[in-house]
N, C-alpha and C positions, 0 to 999 in steps of 0.2 A: 556263140559270139565271144571272140577273144579280143576284146578291146583293151590294149595295154594303157594303164594310167600313166600320164605324163606329169604327175605332180607328186610332191611329198606332203603327207598329211601329218599334222601335229596338233595336240591339245595343250593349252596353257591355262593355268588357274591362279587366281589371287583373290583372297577374301571371298566374296560371293560371285565373282565374275568367272565365266568360262569362255575361252576363245578357241574356236575350231578353225584352223588355218590350213589353207592349201597353197603351197609354194610351187609354182609352175616352172620347171626347168626349161623345157622347150615348148613354146606357146603355139597352139593352133590358131589359124586365122579367125575361126568362127566362135571364139570364146565370148560368151555373154554372162554378165553378172548383174542380176536385177535390172534388166532392160538397158544395160550400158555395155558398149563394146570395150574390151580390155586389151591394152597393148603392152609391150614389154616395158618393165620398169614401174608399172602402175601398182598401187596398193589400194585396195578397196576394203572398207570396214562397214559392214551392214548396208551395203549398197551405195555408200558415199565414198568419195575420195578421202584418203586419210587426213589430208590438210583441212577438209571441211568437218571431219568427225572429231579429231583432236586438234583444237585451234591453238595458235600461239607458237612463238619461237622456242620457248622452253620445252613444250610438248614435242615439237619437231626434233629437237636435239635428243630428247629422251627415247623416242621410238626409232630413231635412225641409228642409235648407238650399236646394237648388235651387228648391223650391216656395215657400219663404218669400221669397226675393229676387225672384221673378217674380210674387208675389201670386196664386199659384194653389193654395195649400194647401187641400185639401178640395174642389176644384172637379172633379177628374177621378177616375175609377176606374182602378186600375192592377193588372195581373196580371203577375207576373214568374216566369220559370224561370231559376234560377241553378245552374250546374254548375261544378265544379272549384275549386281554390284553397282558401283558408282563410276565416275569418269576415270579416276586414278587407278582404281582396281581393274578396270577394263584395259587400261593402257599397260599395266603391269602383266596382265594375263596375255595380252598381245605380244609383249616382249618375251615372255616365257615360251609361248608357242613358236614364235619366229626363231628363237634360239634353238629350240628342239628340232625344228625342221632343218635349219642350217647345219646342225651337228649330224643329222642323218645323211646329208648330202656329201660332206667331206669330214674325214677324221681329224684333220688339222683344225677345223673350225671348232670341234668339240673341246679340244684342249684350251683354245683361246677363250671360248665362252665360259667354260668351267672355272677358269682362273678369275674371270670378271664376276662370277656369281650369277650369271643369267640362266643357268640350267637348274639352279636350286629353286624348288617351289617354296615360296614364302608362306608359311603356314599360319601366320598371325591373323586371327579373325576377331571380330567384335565379340566381347563377352555377352552371353545371353542374360536377359533380365530374369531375376528370381522372384518367386512368389513371396509376398509379404515384405518386400524391401523398399516399398514406397516409390516405385517407378524407375529406379536405377539398378544397375547390376550389383554394386557394392555398398550402396547407401543403407544405413540402418534407420529404423524408425526411432524418433525421439522418445525416450522414456519419460514418464511423468516425474516431476520433482518430489511431490509429496504423496 
């Protein structure tokens, strides 16, 4: 079975979130993603349209930015599975994965996205809680006065 894949795969990470993204260059007619038919220009995140998953105009401006600066908005179909983290961490993981996929498709995109900082993995994570610190990462227990 020599089935040629027609998508570019990329993984993006931020904090505790991991986004596994498929960017379809040429779309087959029968593509289904979690019981929904996918057409050109659609972006699905965890089985929902991206507008339903990341709500609001500020979120829309944020997740469309890599496509806007590379002039690829609406050209590709994208399906994403995002696990872990919170809402903003998941969005940043999606942006990282989308930027990586766009850079593998065209070398010009890589230079544009690198200059904007979308290909750099943001390694800042929450500091872990230490034992004997009274519930917080850097808090010290109060010492007795006498």
